[in-house]
DOVOZA-635304 format. One record per residue: residue in one letter; chain; x, y, z negated of N, C-alpha, C in turn. Coordinates in pm, whole numbers, plus 32768, in hexadecimal, padded with zeros to 4 digits. Each point is the difference from the previous one (the first is absolute). Example, Ala and Ser with C-alpha at 12.3 -4.5 7.8 and 13.67 -1.06 7.14 Angstrom:
2
@aa = A&ch = A&nx = 8527&ny = 7DC7&nz = 7CF4&cax = 7FA7&cay = 8077&caz = 8000&cx = 805A&cy = 8078&cz = 8000
@aa = S&ch = A&nx = 7FDD&ny = 8069&nz = 8048&cax = 8052&cay = 8077&caz = 7FFA&cx = 7FB3&cy = 806D&cz = 7FB7
//
This chain:
102
@aa = M&ch = A&nx = E0F9&ny = 909B&nz = 250F&cax = 8078&cay = 7F89&caz = 7FF5&cx = 806E&cy = 8051&cz = 7FB1
@aa = L&ch = A&nx = 8023&ny = 7FC3&nz = 7F9B&cax = 8078&cay = 8028&caz = 7FB1&cx = 808C&cy = 800E&cz = 805B
@aa = F&ch = A&nx = 8005&ny = 806F&nz = 803F&cax = 8080&cay = 8000&caz = 806C&cx = 80AD&cy = 8015&cz = 7FD2
@aa = F&ch = A&nx = 8054&ny = 7FB2&nz = 800B&cax = 808A&cay = 803F&caz = 7FD5&cx = 802A&cy = 808E&cz = 8010
@aa = G&ch = A&nx = 7FD2&ny = 8044&nz = 807B&cax = 8010&cay = 807C&caz = 7FD3&cx = 7FE6&cy = 806E&cz = 7FA4
@aa = A&ch = A&nx = 7F78&ny = 7FE2&nz = 7FFA&cax = 7FBC&cay = 8033&caz = 7F94&cx = 802F&cy = 8014&cz = 7F65
@aa = A&ch = A&nx = 8021&ny = 7F57&nz = 8015&cax = 802C&cay = 7FE0&caz = 7F67&cx = 8092&cy = 800B&cz = 7FE0
@aa = S&ch = A&nx = 8058&ny = 8019&nz = 8079&cax = 807B&cay = 802F&caz = 8005&cx = 8024&cy = 808B&cz = 7FBC
@aa = K&ch = A&nx = 7F99&ny = 8054&nz = 804C&cax = 7FEE&cay = 8099&caz = 7FF0&cx = 7FE3&cy = 8013&cz = 7F63
@aa = F&ch = A&nx = 7F92&ny = 7FA4&nz = 7FD7&cax = 8001&cay = 800E&caz = 7F6E&cx = 806A&cy = 7FC4&cz = 7F96
@aa = K&ch = A&nx = 804C&ny = 7FA9&nz = 8047&cax = 806C&cay = 7FD9&caz = 7F8B&cx = 805D&cy = 807F&cz = 8000
@aa = D&ch = A&nx = 8008&ny = 8034&nz = 8060&cax = 806B&cay = 8053&caz = 800A&cx = 7FC9&cy = 8082&cz = 7FAC
@aa = A&ch = A&nx = 7F8A&ny = 803C&nz = 7FF6&cax = 7FE7&cay = 805C&caz = 7FA6&cx = 7FFE&cy = 7FA5&cz = 7F7B
@aa = L&ch = A&nx = 7FF1&ny = 7F84&nz = 7FE5&cax = 8007&cay = 7FF8&caz = 7F7F&cx = 8092&cy = 8025&cz = 7FC6
@aa = H&ch = A&nx = 806A&ny = 7FC6&nz = 806A&cax = 808B&cay = 8005&caz = 7FC5&cx = 802F&cy = 8088&cz = 7FE5
@aa = S&ch = A&nx = 7FC0&ny = 8079&nz = 8057&cax = 8040&cay = 8081&caz = 7FD6&cx = 7FB1&cy = 8039&cz = 7FAA
@aa = T&ch = A&nx = 7F91&ny = 7FDB&nz = 7F97&cax = 7FB6&cay = 800E&caz = 7F88&cx = 807F&cy = 8017&cz = 7F98
@aa = D&ch = A&nx = 7FFC&ny = 806F&nz = 7FB9&cax = 8070&cay = 7FE5&caz = 7FB6&cx = 7F92&cy = 7FD2&cz = 7F76
@aa = N&ch = A&nx = 7F9A&ny = 8053&nz = 7FEC&cax = 7F94&cay = 7FB2&caz = 7F7D&cx = 7FD1&cy = 7F88&cz = 800B
@aa = K&ch = A&nx = 8022&ny = 7F8E&nz = 7FDB&cax = 7FCF&cay = 7F7C&caz = 8002&cx = 7F70&cy = 8002&cz = 7FC7
@aa = P&ch = A&nx = 7FA1&ny = 7FD8&nz = 8044&cax = 7F6A&cay = 7FEE&caz = 7FAB&cx = 8015&cy = 7F9A&cz = 7FBF
@aa = Q&ch = A&nx = 7FAB&ny = 7FEA&nz = 7FA9&cax = 7FDB&cay = 7F8C&caz = 7FAD&cx = 7FAA&cy = 7F81&cz = 8027
@aa = V&ch = A&nx = 7FB5&ny = 8048&nz = 807C&cax = 7FB2&cay = 7FB9&caz = 8040&cx = 7FD5&cy = 8026&cz = 8096
@aa = L&ch = A&nx = 800C&ny = 7F9A&nz = 8048&cax = 7FFF&cay = 8022&caz = 8088&cx = 7F7D&cy = 7F93&cz = 803A
@aa = I&ch = A&nx = 7F86&ny = 8088&nz = 8035&cax = 7F83&cay = 7F9D&caz = 802F&cx = 800D&cy = 7FFF&cz = 809E
@aa = L&ch = A&nx = 8008&ny = 7FA4&nz = 8030&cax = 7FF6&cay = 800B&caz = 808D&cx = 7F57&cy = 7FB8&cz = 8021
@aa = H&ch = A&nx = 7FF1&ny = 8061&nz = 8032&cax = 7F59&cay = 7FFA&caz = 8031&cx = 7FEE&cy = 7FD9&cz = 8080
@aa = M&ch = A&nx = 7FBA&ny = 7F61&nz = 8014&cax = 8026&cay = 7FD0&caz = 8087&cx = 7F89&cy = 7FE0&cz = 8044
@aa = R&ch = A&nx = 7F9D&ny = 805C&nz = 7FF2&cax = 7F66&cay = 7FFF&caz = 802E&cx = 8017&cy = 7FF2&cz = 80A4
@aa = D&ch = A&nx = 8066&ny = 8041&nz = 803B&cax = 7FE9&cay = 801D&caz = 8097&cx = 8075&cy = 7F72&cz = 8045
@aa = V&ch = A&nx = 8039&ny = 7FD3&nz = 7F81&cax = 8043&cay = 7F8A&caz = 8021&cx = 7FB9&cy = 7F87&cz = 804C
@aa = L&ch = A&nx = 7FDF&ny = 7FFB&nz = 8075&cax = 7F9E&cay = 7F98&caz = 8017&cx = 8051&cy = 7F6C&cz = 8027
@aa = A&ch = A&nx = 8072&ny = 7FF8&nz = 8025&cax = 8061&cay = 7F8B&caz = 7FF1&cx = 809A&cy = 8011&cz = 7FDE
@aa = A&ch = A&nx = 8050&ny = 7FCB&nz = 7FEF&cax = 809F&cay = 7FFC&caz = 7FDB&cx = 8033&cy = 7F87&cz = 804E
@aa = D&ch = A&nx = 8088&ny = 802A&nz = 8044&cax = 8042&cay = 7F9C&caz = 8027&cx = 8077&cy = 7FCA&cz = 7FD1
@aa = A&ch = A&nx = 803A&ny = 7FB2&nz = 8017&cax = 8097&cay = 800D&caz = 7FC4&cx = 803F&cy = 8056&cz = 7FD4
@aa = T&ch = A&nx = 8019&ny = 8068&nz = 807A&cax = 805A&cay = 806E&caz = 7FEC&cx = 7F99&cy = 8047&cz = 7F81
@aa = G&ch = A&nx = 7F97&ny = 803A&nz = 8027&cax = 7FC9&cay = 802D&caz = 7FAD&cx = 8028&cy = 7FFD&cz = 7F41
@aa = L&ch = A&nx = 7FE0&ny = 7F7D&nz = 8025&cax = 8001&cay = 7FAC&caz = 7F50&cx = 809F&cy = 8011&cz = 7FE3
@aa = R&ch = A&nx = 805E&ny = 7FF9&nz = 805C&cax = 806C&cay = 801E&caz = 7FFB&cx = 8029&cy = 8096&cz = 7FA8
@aa = A&ch = A&nx = 7FBB&ny = 8054&nz = 805B&cax = 8014&cay = 8083&caz = 7FA5&cx = 7FC3&cy = 8032&cz = 7F96
@aa = L&ch = A&nx = 7F95&ny = 7FA3&nz = 7FE2&cax = 7FC6&cay = 7FFE&caz = 7F79&cx = 8040&cy = 7FC2&cz = 7FBA
@aa = E&ch = A&nx = 8030&ny = 7FB5&nz = 8009&cax = 805E&cay = 7FBD&caz = 7F88&cx = 8085&cy = 805C&cz = 7FE8
@aa = D&ch = A&nx = 801D&ny = 8026&nz = 805A&cax = 8078&cay = 8055&caz = 8002&cx = 7FD6&cy = 806C&cz = 7FA1
@aa = I&ch = A&nx = 7FA8&ny = 804A&nz = 8017&cax = 7FB6&cay = 8065&caz = 7FB0&cx = 7FC3&cy = 7FE0&cz = 7F5C
@aa = V&ch = A&nx = 7FE7&ny = 7F8B&nz = 8005&cax = 800F&cay = 7FDC&caz = 7F72&cx = 807F&cy = 7FB5&cz = 7FAF
@aa = D&ch = A&nx = 8064&ny = 7FE4&nz = 804A&cax = 8076&cay = 7FEC&caz = 7FCB&cx = 8033&cy = 807D&cz = 7FF6
@aa = K&ch = A&nx = 7FF1&ny = 805A&nz = 8039&cax = 804C&cay = 8086&caz = 7FDF&cx = 7FAF&cy = 804D&cz = 7F99
@aa = A&ch = A&nx = 7F62&ny = 800A&nz = 7FEA&cax = 7FE2&cay = 8040&caz = 7FB7&cx = 801D&cy = 7F9B&cz = 7F4C
@aa = R&ch = A&nx = 7FF5&ny = 7F90&nz = 8013&cax = 801E&cay = 7FC1&caz = 7F9F&cx = 808D&cy = 8004&cz = 7FAF
@aa = A&ch = A&nx = 804D&ny = 8012&nz = 8071&cax = 80B1&cay = 8014&caz = 7FC4&cx = 7FCF&cy = 80B0&cz = 7FA2
@aa = D&ch = A&nx = 7FBE&ny = 8037&nz = 805B&cax = 8008&cay = 809D&caz = 7FC1&cx = 7FA9&cy = 7FE0&cz = 7F67
@aa = G&ch = A&nx = 7FCA&ny = 7FA9&nz = 7FDA&cax = 7FAA&cay = 7FF4&caz = 7F9F&cx = 7F63&cy = 802B&cz = 800D
@aa = T&ch = A&nx = 7FCB&ny = 801A&nz = 805D&cax = 7F7F&cay = 8009&caz = 8047&cx = 7FB6&cy = 7F81&cz = 8022
@aa = A&ch = A&nx = 7F69&ny = 8011&nz = 7FA7&cax = 7FC2&cay = 7F83&caz = 802E&cx = 7FB3&cy = 800C&cz = 807B
@aa = V&ch = A&nx = 7FEB&ny = 7FB8&nz = 8036&cax = 7FB6&cay = 7FFB&caz = 80A1&cx = 7F78&cy = 7FB9&cz = 7FF1
@aa = L&ch = A&nx = 7FB6&ny = 806E&nz = 800D&cax = 7F6A&cay = 7FBF&caz = 8003&cx = 7FD0&cy = 7FFA&cz = 80A9
@aa = L&ch = A&nx = 7FB5&ny = 7FB8&nz = 802F&cax = 7FB1&cay = 8005&caz = 806E&cx = 7F7E&cy = 8000&cz = 7FDD
@aa = S&ch = A&nx = 7FB1&ny = 8046&nz = 8072&cax = 7F8E&cay = 8011&caz = 800B&cx = 7F97&cy = 8007&cz = 806B
@aa = G&ch = A&nx = 7F86&ny = 7FDD&nz = 7FFF&cax = 7FB5&cay = 7FD5&caz = 8068&cx = 8065&cy = 7FA1&cz = 805A
@aa = V&ch = A&nx = 8006&ny = 7FAF&nz = 7FF2&cax = 8064&cay = 7F9C&caz = 8062&cx = 7F92&cy = 7FA9&cz = 8031
@aa = R&ch = A&nx = 7FE9&ny = 8007&nz = 8084&cax = 7FB5&cay = 7FC7&caz = 805C&cx = 8008&cy = 7F77&cz = 7FFA
@aa = S&ch = A&nx = 7FB6&ny = 7F98&nz = 8039&cax = 8014&cay = 7F6C&caz = 8007&cx = 8075&cy = 7FC6&cz = 8041
@aa = Q&ch = A&nx = 8016&ny = 8028&nz = 8067&cax = 8068&cay = 7FCC&caz = 8060&cx = 808F&cy = 804F&cz = 7FA7
@aa = P&ch = A&nx = 8015&ny = 805A&nz = 7FE7&cax = 8098&cay = 8033&caz = 7FC6&cx = 7FE7&cy = 7FC9&cz = 7F8E
@aa = R&ch = A&nx = 7F85&ny = 7FDE&nz = 7F86&cax = 8014&cay = 7F9E&caz = 7F7D&cx = 802E&cy = 7FB5&cz = 8047
@aa = E&ch = A&nx = 7FD9&ny = 7FA2&nz = 804E&cax = 804B&cay = 7F86&caz = 8011&cx = 8082&cy = 7FF3&cz = 800C
@aa = V&ch = A&nx = 802C&ny = 8048&nz = 8053&cax = 80A7&cay = 8008&caz = 8015&cx = 8030&cy = 7FF9&cz = 7F94
@aa = I&ch = A&nx = 7FE4&ny = 8076&nz = 7FCC&cax = 8017&cay = 802E&caz = 7F73&cx = 802A&cy = 7F8C&cz = 7FAC
@aa = E&ch = A&nx = 7F79&ny = 7FB1&nz = 7FCE&cax = 7FF7&cay = 7FA0&caz = 7FB9&cx = 806A&cy = 7F85&cz = 8041
@aa = R&ch = A&nx = 7FEE&ny = 7FE2&nz = 8061&cax = 8045&cay = 7F95&caz = 803E&cx = 808A&cy = 8012&cz = 7FE9
@aa = S&ch = A&nx = 804A&ny = 807B&nz = 8015&cax = 807D&cay = 8015&caz = 8015&cx = 8056&cy = 7FFD&cz = 7F5A
@aa = G&ch = A&nx = 7FB1&ny = 8003&nz = 7F91&cax = 8007&cay = 8019&caz = 7F7D&cx = 8010&cy = 808C&cz = 7FD9
@aa = L&ch = A&nx = 7FF3&ny = 8056&nz = 804B&cax = 801C&cay = 808D&caz = 800B&cx = 7F87&cy = 8033&cz = 7F61
@aa = A&ch = A&nx = 7F87&ny = 7FB3&nz = 7FF4&cax = 7F9F&cay = 8019&caz = 7FC5&cx = 8046&cy = 7FDA&cz = 7F59
@aa = D&ch = A&nx = 804F&ny = 7F7A&nz = 8006&cax = 8033&cay = 8002&caz = 7F78&cx = 8044&cy = 8047&cz = 7FD1
@aa = K&ch = A&nx = 8071&ny = 8039&nz = 8085&cax = 808B&cay = 8057&caz = 7FA4&cx = 7F95&cy = 8080&cz = 7FF9
@aa = I&ch = A&nx = 7FBE&ny = 8026&nz = 8040&cax = 7FB8&cay = 806E&caz = 7FC0&cx = 7FCE&cy = 7FFC&cz = 7F8B
@aa = G&ch = A&nx = 7F82&ny = 7F9E&nz = 7FCA&cax = 7FAF&cay = 7FD2&caz = 7FC1&cx = 7F82&cy = 800E&cz = 8032
@aa = R&ch = A&nx = 7FC1&ny = 7FAE&nz = 7FF1&cax = 7F90&cay = 7FC5&caz = 804B&cx = 7F91&cy = 8088&cz = 7F9F
@aa = E&ch = A&nx = 7FFE&ny = 8026&nz = 7FB1&cax = 7FBE&cay = 8049&caz = 7FA4&cx = 8025&cy = 8088&cz = 8044
@aa = N&ch = A&nx = 8050&ny = 8004&nz = 8051&cax = 805C&cay = 8099&caz = 8021&cx = 7F9F&cy = 7FE3&cz = 80A2
@aa = V&ch = A&nx = 7FD5&ny = 7FB4&nz = 8048&cax = 7FB1&cay = 7FFA&caz = 807A&cx = 7F76&cy = 8023&cz = 7FC4
@aa = C&ch = A&nx = 7FD4&ny = 806A&nz = 8044&cax = 7F62&cay = 8044&caz = 7FB8&cx = 7FBB&cy = 7FF8&cz = 8084
@aa = D&ch = A&nx = 7F8D&ny = 8011&nz = 7FE1&cax = 7F9F&cay = 7FFC&caz = 8074&cx = 7FC2&cy = 8086&cz = 8030
@aa = A&ch = A&nx = 801D&ny = 8047&nz = 7F96&cax = 7FBF&cay = 80A2&caz = 801B&cx = 8082&cy = 8063&cz = 7FAB
@aa = I&ch = A&nx = 7FE3&ny = 8070&nz = 8064&cax = 804E&cay = 804B&caz = 7FDA&cx = 8000&cy = 8022&cz = 7F45
@aa = D&ch = A&nx = 7F5F&ny = 8006&nz = 7FD9&cax = 8006&cay = 800E&caz = 7F86&cx = 8009&cy = 7FB8&cz = 7F83
@aa = D&ch = A&nx = 8035&ny = 7F61&nz = 8046&cax = 8028&cay = 7FA3&caz = 7FB2&cx = 8089&cy = 7FFA&cz = 7FF3
@aa = A&ch = A&nx = 8049&ny = 8050&nz = 805E&cax = 8084&cay = 8015&caz = 8002&cx = 802A&cy = 8093&cz = 7FB0
@aa = L&ch = A&nx = 7FB6&ny = 8038&nz = 7FF6&cax = 800F&cay = 8062&caz = 7FB0&cx = 7FF2&cy = 800B&cz = 7F72
@aa = E&ch = A&nx = 7FA9&ny = 7FA1&nz = 7FD1&cax = 7FB3&cay = 7FD7&caz = 7F73&cx = 80A2&cy = 7FA8&cz = 7FEF
@aa = R&ch = A&nx = 803E&ny = 7F8D&nz = 805E&cax = 8074&cay = 7FC6&caz = 7FC5&cx = 805B&cy = 805E&cz = 801E
@aa = A&ch = A&nx = 8009&ny = 805E&nz = 803D&cax = 8098&cay = 8054&caz = 7FD3&cx = 7FF9&cy = 8047&cz = 7F87
@aa = R&ch = A&nx = 7F9C&ny = 8019&nz = 7FDF&cax = 7FE8&cay = 8042&caz = 7F6E&cx = 801C&cy = 7F85&cz = 7FAB
@aa = V&ch = A&nx = 7FEE&ny = 7F8F&nz = 7FF9&cax = 8015&cay = 7F7C&caz = 7F9D&cx = 80B5&cy = 8023&cz = 8007
@aa = V&ch = A&nx = 8031&ny = 7FC1&nz = 8095&cax = 8088&cay = 8005&caz = 7FFC&cx = 8057&cy = 8095&cz = 7FC7
@aa = M&ch = A&nx = 7FC6&ny = 8067&nz = 8029&cax = 8033&cay = 807F&caz = 7FCA&cx = 800C&cy = 7FF1&cz = 7F55
@aa = G&ch = A&nx = 7F9E&ny = 7FDC&nz = 7FC1&cax = 7FD0&cay = 7FE0&caz = 7F8F&cx = 805F&cy = 7FAB&cz = 7FC2
@aa = A&ch = A&nx = 801C&ny = 7F7A&nz = 8040&cax = 8078&cay = 7FB8&caz = 7FBD&cx = 807C&cy = 804E&cz = 801C
@aa = T&ch = A&nx = 8035&ny = 8043&nz = 8049&cax = 807E&cay = 8036&caz = 8018&cx = 8028&cy = 808C&cz = 7FE7
@aa = A&ch = A&nx = 7F67&ny = 8049&nz = 7FD1&cax = 801E&cay = 807D&caz = 7FC3&cx = 803B&cy = 8000&cz = 7F62
//
């Protein structure tokens, strides 16, 4: 499950980073389920990253979290092309995004 506590710690780590990355890949292979609180934390991460000019990619999103992400509109906000089935797809997408911004 995508827990608020884990997402909150991750958000804090992102806030304390001086060098903002061009791309942030969230590998969600081990996230079996996402609830409203976890979704809100994920939205906060996406909003912060976008404000910093960082593209967010999701990889390995399983069916239940994917459904929640799609129903909430977050997939459209991130860009459906940035919700990848596997880490290799996300890495390839990152190369494209970085090439477009480099």
